[in-house]
N, C-alpha and C positions, 0 to 999 in steps of 0.2 A: 214894329217889326211882330211877325205872326212867330208864335212858338213852336220850335220842332218838337212833336209827341211820339213816345214810344208806348206802346202797350194798349191799353184800352181808352182810346180819346175819349170817350164818354164821361169818364171818370172825372175829367177834368173839367166839366161844366157844373157840376152835384155844388150845391150851397151846401155848406156847411157854417151858417150864420146862425141859427140856433143850437147849434154845439158849445163847446168849450173851445177857448183859445186862450193859447199860454206864449209868450214871448220870451225866449233864451235870450241874454245879452252879455257880451262880455264885459267885463268889468275887474275891480281887484282882485275877486278870487280864482279869476280865469274859468273859462265854461271846458268843462272836462269829462273825461270818461262818467265820473259818478253822477255828475247832472243827466246824463241819461238815463241810467236806470232809477232815479228817484221821480222825475219827470214822468217818467213811463208808469211807474208802481201808481203816481198820481192819478194817471189817464185811467188807469185799468180799475180804479178803486170807484172813481166817480163814473166812469161808463158801465160796469158790471150791478151799478146797483136795482137797475129795473128787474136782473134775473133774480135776486133773491127769495124768489117764492120756490126756487127748487134749489138744494144746496149743491145738485152735481152741477145744475146749468150754470149757476152763479159761478162755481169754482174752474168749469169751463172756458166761460166766458171772459172771466177776471185772466185765466192762465192766456189765452188766444190774442186778448187785447194788449195786456203786459208785453207778451212776446212781440207780434208785431210794432207795437210803438218803440218799443227799445231798440230792434234793429234799424226802424228809418231814423229814428234819433241819434244813434251812435253812428251812424251813415254823415248823417248830416253833420255832427262834432268833426269826426275824424276827417272829411274833406272838405271841409268849408273854408272858405276866405274868412278872415277877421270881419264879425258884424253879425247882424241879429241872426236867430233862428226862429220864423213863427210855425206854431204846431196848431194844426186845427184839429178836433177829431168830434164825432157824434153818431148816434145810432137811426139808421134809418132804412125803413122797409126791410127791417130783419138780419142788417148787416151792419158791423162796427166800419164806419169810416174814416181815415186820418190824411189829412194833407201837412205835409212838412216841405218848406220854404227856406231854404238858403242859400248862400251866393258861392261859386266856383269858380277855378281859373279854366281858362280855356283848354289846356293841358288834360286835365280831371275829365272835363266834361267830353272831348276826344277817346278817351280811353273808357269810359261809361258807355259813348253810345258804341262802340265796339262792342263790349258785351252783350249789350242792348240786341243787338244787331243780330250776335250770337244765340240769345236768349229765344229768338225770333224763330229760330232755324231749326230748332230742337226740341223735344222735350221737355222740360225742367226736371222732371226725375233721373233721367238718362243724364243731363249736364252735372245734377248734384253727384249720384256716384262716379262720373268721371273726374270732377274735382274733388271729392274724398279721398279717389285712388293715388290721383296728382300731389296732393298734400303728404299721404303716406311716405313717397318714395321721395319727395323733395322737400328741400327746407325752406321753401318757397313761402310766402304768404298765405293764407289760407281766404283770402277775397274772395266773397262771391259767394262763400257759404251760407249766411242769412239768408241772401236775398233768394237764393238755388232752393231753402228749405222751404221759405214763404210762399214760392210759387207751389212747390211739390208736395209738400206734407200738410200745408194748411190752406190751400188751394186757394191763395191769395188773388185778387185780382187788381192789378196793379197800371199804372200809368205814370211817365216821367213827361215834364214838361220842361225844355230847354230854350230860354229866350235872353239874348244878347240884351249884354248892358252897355252902355254907354262907355264903361271904364275897362273895356277888356274883358270882363268878368261876365262869368253865365250865371242868371238865376236858374236854378235847379229848383221844380216844384213836383215830390214825389206825390203821388194820391194811390190810397191801398184801400181796398174792402176785404172784409171777410165774415162770413155769415155766424150768426149768432148761434145759442143752441134752441131749435124748434120749439121745442116744449112750453116754453115760457116766454116766447118774442111778446112785448108788449105791443 
C-alpha cells in the first residue's frame, strides 16, 4: 500500500545509505528517554565533525543536529509501539538529514495526522506562539512544542509517511533536514 505523506514529499525519496544507521531495540534495560539524549548526542558528535574547521560552525552544527535528532528520537520513543526504532542520518548538499522509523498504533496515527493537517493550514511560528499561550493557561501537555520549534526556529524541512502494516499498526517514517553552517560546508 502507498504511504500517506504529509510535508515535503521529496524528502521521503532521499537516500541515506552513505550515512549512519542505528537501530534502537527493546531489551532488558527497556528503551527510554535517556536513550534519546545519548543517541542524539552520538549523532551530533559524528555528523558535526566535517565542520571542525570553524569552532563557531562546529558548535552551531552540533547544536542543530543534536536538537533535531533528540526531538525526533524522543517522539519515536514516546509514541511507539513495542519494537525497533531505525535511525538514519547523513550530510548531503549542505543539509543534515535524519530519518526515524518506528511503529505506532492507529489512534496515535490519527491524532498525529490531525496535528499535521493543522500545521499545513497555518504558519508554524503562529502555531508555536498559540501552543505556548495554551500551555501557560492550561495544565494540559505541551505536546507539539518541539515539532513547532523545529519548523519555526530551525527552519526544518520535514516529511511524515504513514504506512499501514498487516497487524493494525502503522509504520511512521519521519524525515527532516536542516541547513548546516554555510561557511564550512564540506
